[in-house]
N, C-alpha and C positions, 0 to 999 in steps of 0.2 A: 504494500500500500504506500502511495506517495505521501510524504510528510511535507507540508508547505514550508515549514521552517528550514528544513535541510535540502529539499529538492528543487526549490524555486530560486533562481539566481536573483541577486539584488540589482542587476542591470549593468550594462557596459559603460554607462555614463556616470556611475556613482563616483563621489558622493553627492554631487550637485543635483542629479536627476536619478531617482531610484525607483525600484518597484516596491510598492507597499501592499501588504496583504491585510485586508480589512476584516476585523473581527466584529465590530459594532457599528451599525449604520448611524448616520446622523439622525438625531431625533429619537433615538431608542432609549427606553428605560431598562431594558435587559442588558446585563453585563455578561456578554459572551467572552470566552477566552479559549485559546488553543489548548487542547489536551496534548501535551508534548509527546506522550508515548504513542498515541494512535494517529495523531495528525488531524483528528476531528475537532469540531467545536463543541464546547460544553457550555451550559448556562451556569455561570457562577452564582448569580443572584439577580433579583430585580432591585434597582436602586431604592434605598429607603427614603431618600428625600424626594420632594416633588420637583425634580429637575430631569433634563434629558441631555444626551450627549450633543455638544454644539458643532461637532464635525465628525466625519467618518474617522474611526479610530482603529488602529491595529498595530502591526509591527513590521520591521524590516527583516526579510529573510536572510539567513546566513550571517546574522550578527549575534553577539553574545555579551552579556553583562555579568557583573559579579554576583548577582542574585540568581544566576543560572537561567535567565530568560532572555529572549531577543529584545532589541531596542524598540521602545514604543514610538508611535508616530500618529499625529493628527493631520488629516488631509482636508483642507478647506475647499469647499466647492458648493455649487448650487444645489446638488441633488444627493440624496442618500443612495447608497449602493448596497447590494446584497452581501451578507457575510461570506467571507472567503473569496471575494472579488479581488482581482489584481488591478491596481491603479498605478499609472505613471505619476509620480509625485515630484514636484520641483521643491527642493529644500529652501526655506527662507529664514529659518531661525530655530531656536531651542528655548523651551521654558524649563527653568530649573526650580525645583520645589522640594519641600520636606514633607514626606508622607508618612505619618505615624513615626516620627523621629528617624526616618531613613531618607537618604538623598535619592532623588528621582528626577531623571531628565526625560523630557518628552520633545521629540523633534516636531517642529511646526513646518508644514509643507502646504502647497496648493496643488490642486488637480491640474496636471499639465495639459489635459485635453478638455478643459472647461474654459471657453473663451472669456468668461467673466473674471476668471481668477488667474489665468496663465501668464499674464503680463507682470505679476508681482515678482520682484527679484529679492527683496529683503523684508524682514518683519517690520522694519521702520516705515514701510509704505502702507501697512494695514490701517484701516480706520481705527481711531482711538476706541470706539465702542467695541469693536471686535476683540481687542486685547482685554478690555474690561470683562467681556463676556466669558472669555476663556479662563481668566483668573477666577472669576466669581463661581463658575461651575466647579472647578476643582477644589476651591476652598469650602464649598457648600455640600458637595455630593456625599460626604461621609458624616455629616454633622449628626444625623439621627442614629448613626452607629456608634456615636461617642468616640470618633476618631478625628484627630486634628490633621489638617493639611494646610501648608503655608507655601504660597508661591513666592519665591525669593526674587527672581528677576527674569527678564527676557533678554536673550542675546541674539545677535544677527546670524547671517548665513555662514560666515567663515567659521565661527566657533561651532556651529551646528555640524558643518562638514567634518570638522576635526573629531567631534564626538562619534560620528558615524564611522570614520576611518578607524578609530580606536576599537569600536565594537566589532568591526569586520576583522581586525587583526586578532582580537581576543577569540573570536569564533575559530579562526584558522589555527590558533595555538591549541584550542580545546578539542577540535574535532578532526583536524587534518594532520597527516604525517608532516614532519618538519620540512621535507623537500617540496611539499605542496604549498607551503605557506609562502606568501609573497608580500611585498610592500603594498599597503593600501593605495588606492588611486590618489593622485595629487589633487589638492584643492585649488581650483581656479581662483586667482586673485579677485577679491570683491570688497568694496568698501563696507566697513562696519559702522553703521550709523543707526543708533537705537533711538527710536521715538516712542516714548511712553507717555500716556496721558498724565496731565498734571493733577488729576483727581487723586486724592489720598488713598482711594481704594485700590490703586494699582501700584505695585511695587516699583520703586525707583531703581533703575539698573545700577549695578556696582561692577567694578572691575573684577574679573574672575579671580578667585582666591584658591590657594592650594588646599586640597582636601585630604584629610587623614585617610589611612587605609593601607599604605604600604606598597601599592602598585606604582611603578615608575610612570606609567602612562597617565596618571592623575596629576602629575606635577605641573602640567601646563595650566591647570585651573579650569579648563573647559571639560576635561575628562573627569568623571566622578563615578562612584558606585551607583548603579542604576537599579532601582527597585521597580518591578513590574507594577503597572498601575492597576492594582486590584481593588 
């Protein structure tokens, strides 16, 4: 049986343009997630709070994080798609947060084949309200489970591509023989200009800081221990 995590490539144009595998459609209250052993989707839960996912949500195949899960991604677009759909996603940023006392990165991308969203190049170009919406959802969706989530900052395309490259390399180290591992794709130069709403409800961006944990790849500040968005 094909396993989406291991058998679907992340794309030849990674890290800037990647293949995303969607677990949860935009607008859903069901929390679907990949069953890593079988490659099938399972229903983890229905969200306790009266909220719904603000974007199509899933993971990047053949990536790996310290929590033993693939790297999370939100793909912004006009329409919801079916679970286990493959989407071409243009990476524009990363949202860094603390989820129940553990660090958690979520790649922010736009649907590359949606004409309303495909022209975005960096998260700084998003409407202010969209960034508030993303932050508000993740800070609220576990409140009725008595679990705290705090969005720390939004970073632009270049740090996001670095996070993806690190997750690709970790996957190769974990699942492939040493001779199969190769350097991740180079990140195309792109300006990092972060525009965050002045509203106090949205976290002010900070310079990336070193994260504890002992892995050399975290020393850049963009790489972090990533917790699957459960």
